[in-house]
C-alpha positions in Angstrom: 0.0 0.0 0.0 1.4 3.4 -0.9 1.0 6.4 1.3 -2.3 8.3 1.1 -2.5 10.6 -1.9 -3.9 14.0 -1.3 -6.8 15.2 -3.4 -6.2 18.5 -5.2 -9.8 19.3 -5.5 -10.6 18.7 -1.8 -12.3 21.3 0.3 -11.3 23.0 3.5 -12.3 20.0 5.7 -10.2 17.5 3.6 -7.2 19.8 3.7 -7.6 20.1 7.5 -7.7 16.3 7.8 -4.6 16.0 5.7 -2.8 18.3 8.1 -3.7 15.7 10.8 -2.1 13.0 8.7 -5.4 11.6 7.4 -5.1 11.3 3.6 -7.7 10.5 0.9 -7.6 6.7 1.3 -7.5 6.9 5.1 -10.4 9.3 4.9 -12.4 6.9 2.7 -11.6 3.9 5.0 -12.4 6.1 8.0 -15.8 7.0 6.6 -16.5 3.3 5.9 -15.5 2.5 9.4 -17.7 5.3 10.7 -20.6 3.8 8.7 -20.0 0.5 10.4 -19.8 2.1 13.8 -22.8 4.2 13.1 -24.9 1.1 12.3 -23.5 -0.5 15.4 -24.5 2.6 17.4 -28.1 2.3 16.2 -28.1 -1.4 16.7 -26.6 -1.2 20.2 -29.0 1.6 21.1 -32.1 -0.5 20.1 -30.7 -3.7 21.7 -29.6 -1.9 24.9 -32.9 -0.1 25.3 -35.1 -3.1 24.8 -33.1 -5.6 26.8 -32.5 -3.4 29.7 -36.1 -2.4 30.0 -37.2 -6.0 29.9 -34.8 -7.6 32.3 -33.8 -4.8 34.7 -30.5 -3.8 36.3 -29.7 -7.1 38.1 -30.2 -9.4 35.1 -28.6 -6.9 32.8 -25.5 -6.9 35.1 -25.3 -10.7 34.7 -25.6 -10.3 30.9 -22.9 -7.7 30.9 -20.6 -9.8 33.0 -21.2 -12.8 30.7 -20.3 -10.8 27.6 -17.2 -9.5 29.4 -16.0 -13.0 29.8 -17.0 -14.1 26.3 -15.6 -10.8 24.9 -12.2 -11.5 26.5 -12.3 -15.0 24.9 -13.2 -13.6 21.5 -9.7 -12.1 21.4 -8.4 -15.6 21.3 -11.1 -17.1 19.1 -10.9 -14.8 16.1 -9.8 -11.2 16.7 -6.1 -12.1 17.4 -5.8 -14.7 14.6 -7.5 -12.4 12.2 -5.0 -9.5 12.8 -2.1 -12.0 12.7 -3.4 -13.4 9.3 -3.7 -9.8 8.0 -0.1 -9.1 8.9 1.3 -12.2 7.2 -1.0 -12.3 4.2 -0.2 -8.7 2.9 2.2 -9.3 0.0 1.8 -13.1 0.2 -0.5 -15.7 -1.3 -3.7 -15.4 0.7 -4.8 -18.9 -0.4 -1.9 -20.6 1.3 -1.8 -18.2 4.3 -5.5 -18.5 4.8 -5.6 -22.3 5.0 -2.7 -22.3 7.4 -4.5 -19.8 9.7 -7.7 -21.9 9.5 -5.9 -24.4 11.7 -4.9 -21.7 14.1 -8.6 -20.5 14.2 -9.8 -24.0 15.2 -7.2 -24.3 18.0 -7.9 -20.8 19.3 -11.7 -21.3 19.3 -11.3 -24.6 21.3 -9.1 -22.8 23.8 -11.5 -19.9 24.1 -14.4 -22.3 24.8 -12.4 -24.1 27.5 -11.5 -20.8 29.2 -15.1 -19.6 29.4 -16.4 -22.9 30.7 -13.7 -23.1 33.3 -14.1 -19.6 34.7 -17.9 -19.1 34.4 -18.8 -21.0 37.6 -16.7 -18.5 39.6 -17.2 -15.3 37.6 -20.9 -15.7 36.5 -22.7 -17.3 39.5 -26.1 -15.9 38.4 -26.0 -17.2 34.8 -27.0 -20.7 33.8 -24.6 -23.0 31.9 -27.1 -23.4 29.0 -27.3 -19.6 28.5 -23.5 -19.3 28.4 -23.3 -22.2 25.9 -25.8 -20.5 23.6 -23.9 -17.2 23.5 -20.6 -19.0 23.1 -22.0 -20.8 20.1 -23.2 -17.5 18.6 -20.0 -15.5 19.2 -17.2 -18.0 19.2 -18.4 -20.0 16.2 -21.1 -18.2 14.1 -19.8 -14.7 14.4 -16.2 -16.0 14.2 -17.0 -17.4 10.7 -18.3 -14.0 9.6 -15.2 -12.3 10.9 -12.8 -14.8 9.2 -14.6 -14.1 5.9 -14.4 -10.4 6.5 -10.6 -10.6 7.1 -10.1 -12.5 3.9 -12.0 -9.9 1.9 -10.0 -7.1 3.7 -6.7 -8.7 2.6 -7.7 -9.2 -1.0 -10.1 -6.3 -1.8 -9.7 -3.7 0.9 -11.4 -2.4 4.0 -14.4 -0.9 2.4 -15.4 -4.3 0.9 -15.9 -5.6 4.4 -18.6 -3.2 5.4 -21.6 -5.5 4.5 -20.0 -8.5 6.3 -19.2 -6.5 9.5 -22.8 -5.3 9.6 -24.2 -8.9 9.6 -23.9 -9.5 13.4 -25.5 -6.2 14.1 -28.5 -6.9 11.9 -29.0 -10.4 13.4 -28.8 -9.0 16.9 -31.3 -6.2 16.3 -33.8 -8.4 14.4 -33.7 -11.0 17.2 -34.1 -8.7 20.1 -36.9 -6.7 18.4 -38.8 -9.8 17.4 -38.6 -11.2 20.9 -39.5 -7.9 22.5 -42.6 -7.4 20.4 -43.8 -11.0 21.1 -43.1 -10.6 24.8 -40.6 -13.5 24.8 -37.4 -11.6 25.5 -35.2 -13.3 28.1 -31.5 -14.0 28.2 -32.1 -17.6 27.3 -34.6 -17.1 24.4 -32.5 -14.4 23.0 -29.4 -16.6 23.2 -31.2 -19.4 21.4 -32.4 -17.3 18.5 -29.1 -15.4 18.2 -27.1 -18.6 18.2 -29.1 -20.3 15.5 -29.1 -17.2 13.3 -25.4 -16.6 13.7 -24.4 -20.1 13.0 -26.5 -20.5 9.9 -25.5 -17.1 8.4 -21.9 -17.6 9.4 -21.6 -20.9 7.6 -23.3 -19.5 4.4 -21.0 -16.4 4.4 -17.9 -18.4 5.0 -18.7 -20.8 2.1 -19.5 -18.0 -0.3 -16.5 -15.8 0.5 -14.0 -18.7 0.4 -15.5 -19.9 -2.9 -15.4 -16.4 -4.5 -11.8 -15.8 -3.4 -10.7 -19.3 -4.3 -9.4 -20.1 -0.8 -9.4 -23.8 -0.1 -11.5 -24.9 2.9 -9.0 -27.2 4.5 -6.5 -27.2 7.3 -2.8 -27.0 6.8 0.3 -27.4 9.0 0.9 -24.2 11.0 4.1 -22.3 10.5 6.1 -21.3 13.6 6.1 -17.6 12.7 2.4 -17.5 12.1 1.8 -19.2 15.5 4.2 -16.8 17.2 2.5 -13.7 15.8 -0.9 -15.1 16.7 0.1 -15.8 20.2 1.6 -12.4 20.7 -1.4 -10.5 19.1 -4.0 -12.6 20.8 -2.4 -12.4 24.1 -2.2 -8.6 23.7 -5.9 -8.3 22.9 -6.8 -10.8 25.6 -4.9 -8.8 28.2 -6.3 -5.5 26.9 -9.9 -6.9 27.1 -9.1 -8.0 30.6 -8.0 -4.5 31.4 -11.3 -3.1 30.0 -13.7 -5.7 31.4 -12.0 -6.9 34.5 -14.0 -4.4 36.6 -17.4 -6.0 35.6 -16.1 -9.5 36.1 -14.7 -8.6 39.6 -18.0 -7.0 40.5 -19.9 -10.1 39.3 -17.6 -12.4 41.2 -18.3 -10.4 44.4 -22.1 -10.9 43.6 -22.8 -7.2 43.7 -26.1 -7.7 41.9 -27.8 -4.5 40.6 -24.6 -2.5 41.0 -23.1 -4.5 38.1 -26.1 -3.6 35.9 -26.0 0.1 36.8 -22.2 0.3 36.2 -22.5 -1.6 33.0 -25.3 0.7 31.7 -23.2 3.8 32.5 -20.1 2.2 30.9 -22.1 1.3 27.8 -23.4 4.9 27.4 -19.8 6.3 27.6 -18.6 3.7 25.1 -21.4 4.7 22.7 -19.9 8.2 22.7 -16.5 7.0 21.5 -17.8 5.1 18.5 -16.3 7.7 16.0 -12.9 7.1 17.6 -13.3 3.4 17.3 -14.0 3.9 13.6 -10.8 5.7 13.1 -8.8 3.2 15.2 -10.3 0.2 13.3 -9.9 1.7 9.8 -6.4 3.0 10.4 -5.0 -0.3 11.7 -3.9 -1.5 8.3 -2.1 1.8 7.6 0.0 1.5 10.8 1.0 -2.1 10.0 1.8 -1.4 6.3 5.6 -0.9 6.2 5.1 1.2 3.0 3.4 4.0 4.8 5.8 5.0 7.6 5.7 8.2 9.8 4.3 6.1 12.7 5.1 8.5 15.5 3.9 11.6 13.7 0.7 9.8 12.5 0.0 8.5 16.1 0.5 12.0 17.5 -1.8 13.7 15.0 -4.5 11.1 15.3 -4.3 11.4 19.1 -4.7 15.2 18.9 -7.9 14.8 16.8 -9.3 12.2 19.2 -8.5 14.3 22.3 -10.4 17.3 20.9 -13.4 15.1 20.2 -13.3 13.2 23.5 -13.1 16.4 25.5 -16.2 17.8 23.9 -18.0 14.5 24.1 -17.2 14.0 27.8 -18.5 17.5 28.6 -21.8 16.9 26.7 -22.2 13.5 28.4 -21.8 15.0 31.9 -24.4 17.6 31.2 -26.8 15.3 29.3 -26.5 12.1 31.4 -29.8 12.8 33.5 -31.7 13.0 30.2 -29.9 10.6 27.9 -29.7 7.6 30.3 -33.4 7.3 31.0 -34.1 7.7 27.3 -31.8 4.7 26.5 -32.4 2.3 29.3 -35.6 3.5 31.1 -36.2 4.8 34.6 -35.1 1.7 36.3 -31.4 2.7 35.8 -31.6 6.1 37.5 -28.7 5.2 39.8 -26.4 5.0 36.8 -26.5 8.8 36.2 -23.8 9.6 38.7 -21.7 6.7 37.5 -21.9 8.0 34.0 -20.6 11.4 35.1 -17.7 9.7 36.9 -16.8 7.7 33.8 -17.2 10.3 31.1 -13.7 11.9 31.4 -12.3 8.3 31.1 -12.7 8.6 27.3 -10.2 11.4 27.2 -7.6 9.4 29.1 -8.3 6.3 27.0 -7.9 8.4 23.8 -4.2 8.7 24.5 -3.7 4.9 24.3 -5.0 3.7 21.0 -2.6 5.1 18.3 0.7 4.8 20.1 -0.1 1.1 20.6 -0.9 0.7 16.9 2.3 2.5 16.0 4.4 0.2 18.1 2.8 -2.7 16.3 3.5 -1.1 13.0 7.2 -0.6 13.8 7.6 -4.4 14.4 7.5 -4.5 18.2 4.3 -6.5 19.1 5.9 -7.8 22.3 6.7 -4.3 23.5 3.0 -3.5 22.9 2.0 -6.6 24.9 4.3 -5.5 27.8 2.6 -2.1 28.0 -0.9 -3.6 28.1 0.1 -6.4 30.5 1.5 -3.8 32.9 -1.8 -1.8 32.7 -4.0 -4.9 33.1 -2.0 -6.0 36.2 -2.5 -2.6 37.8 -6.2 -2.6 36.9 -6.9 -6.0 38.3 -4.9 -5.2 41.5 -7.0 -2.1 42.1 -10.2 -3.9 41.2 -9.5 -6.8 43.6 -8.4 -4.4 46.4 -11.2 -1.8 46.1 -14.3 -3.3 44.5 -15.4 -5.5 47.5 -15.6 -2.5 49.8 -16.3 0.4 47.3 -18.3 -1.4 44.6 -18.5 0.7 41.4 -16.3 3.5 42.8 -13.5 1.1 43.1 -14.0 0.0 39.5 -13.9 3.7 38.3 -10.7 4.4 40.2 -9.1 1.3 38.8 -10.1 2.3 35.3 -8.5 5.8 35.6 -5.3 4.5 37.2 -4.7 1.7 34.7 -5.5 3.8 31.6 -3.1 6.5 32.8 -0.4 3.9 33.3 -1.1 2.5 29.8 -1.0 5.9 28.1 2.3 6.8 29.7 3.9 3.4 29.0 2.7 3.4 25.4 4.1 6.8 24.5 7.4 6.2 26.3 7.9 2.9 24.6 6.9 4.3 21.2 9.5 7.0 21.6 12.1 4.4 22.4 11.3 1.9 19.6 11.1 4.8 17.1 14.7 5.8 18.0 15.8 2.1 17.7 14.1 2.0 14.3 15.9 5.1 13.1 19.3 3.7 14.2 18.7 0.5 12.3 17.7 2.6 9.2 14.7 0.5 8.2 11.6 -1.0 9.7 11.5 -4.6 11.0 9.0 -7.0 9.4 5.6 -6.3 10.8 4.6 -8.7 13.6 8.2 -10.0 14.2 10.2 -8.8 17.1 13.8 -7.7 16.2 16.5 -9.8 17.7 18.0 -6.9 19.6 16.0 -4.1 21.0 16.7 -1.8 23.9 12.9 -1.3 24.2 12.1 -5.0 24.7 
């Protein structure tokens, strides 16, 4: 991929974006990513509003904790292998690389299922095993097939071609929850059953169609050591990062805090809805950071972070003011206790905005293990604070842990990016993406 080419007939907005390091292709991908995130915003709003109104804070807390555990495992099941496959397939034969990674996917999904089943009795005391199995089938198998297909299309055709595939899980989720809500059949178990069946059927159809269109053989091949190494590093990084983000809800659930988990999860969800545009930029720019032909990693990370900081500051202020009106609109009057939690959490998006792009830049410079160290340090701090404070302080302990750990992550990420950039300049050329250099003062 060549560096983004400026458009000579662009307007003032496009010129301003180019000054932030966002060129025409990045802008196009970013708009596609924003379309995906916008659809997810609408879908999440509908899903969140209907489910929370139907089941109340206590059951919603159990649902949020379950998805935190499954979400952590999704990093192992398909997000990590997908990013690893993307790194190794660029410039190589996707047919060969794809079949080698299919084997990795199967092993990672089996590992993810084992982790969820082993931990759920301790972390999800209020959720039945059958309900957990249904959601695992949906997310770790059905949705995984869609994401594998999306990654293959991203490699061959480009990011914008993946938009329809990435919207499939959103559509299934919204249709299922609306149908059950209207028929007055909406419970965690009935939703899990409908969602699982739909995800599996659609996932199989999409996988068969995409692999057939791209000519990728549907068979398993022997795994290469470098592919496995990259997958382990990337998956571990995302797994630890998800633990850093969701360890608060899991710790609250393990301490059986009941409705507090639901109130905290509702407030957290509202804050995360506000950062959807940032997530769009992070997702769509990932390939740019890992493409060695683009370069300018530090400068690009700094300019992207500046743009996100401006947005997050405004969004946090709006959320603090609007929380008493926005929260009841989304989840109903039963979650009134989440208003103060939302105000505590709103500025967190500013702190978290400092972490995304330096971490991507570190990956792009060929130092995934350095990235993993930064996130592991932050996750360790987070879990330490959660375990120490949540039993006595409930959601306030979770909020404190989030601020402390995200601050640690931001500082560590920028310090390590500065160091690996200097190492890269001394070497004179970038290391292969996804492979740690043999000697690095930053490692």
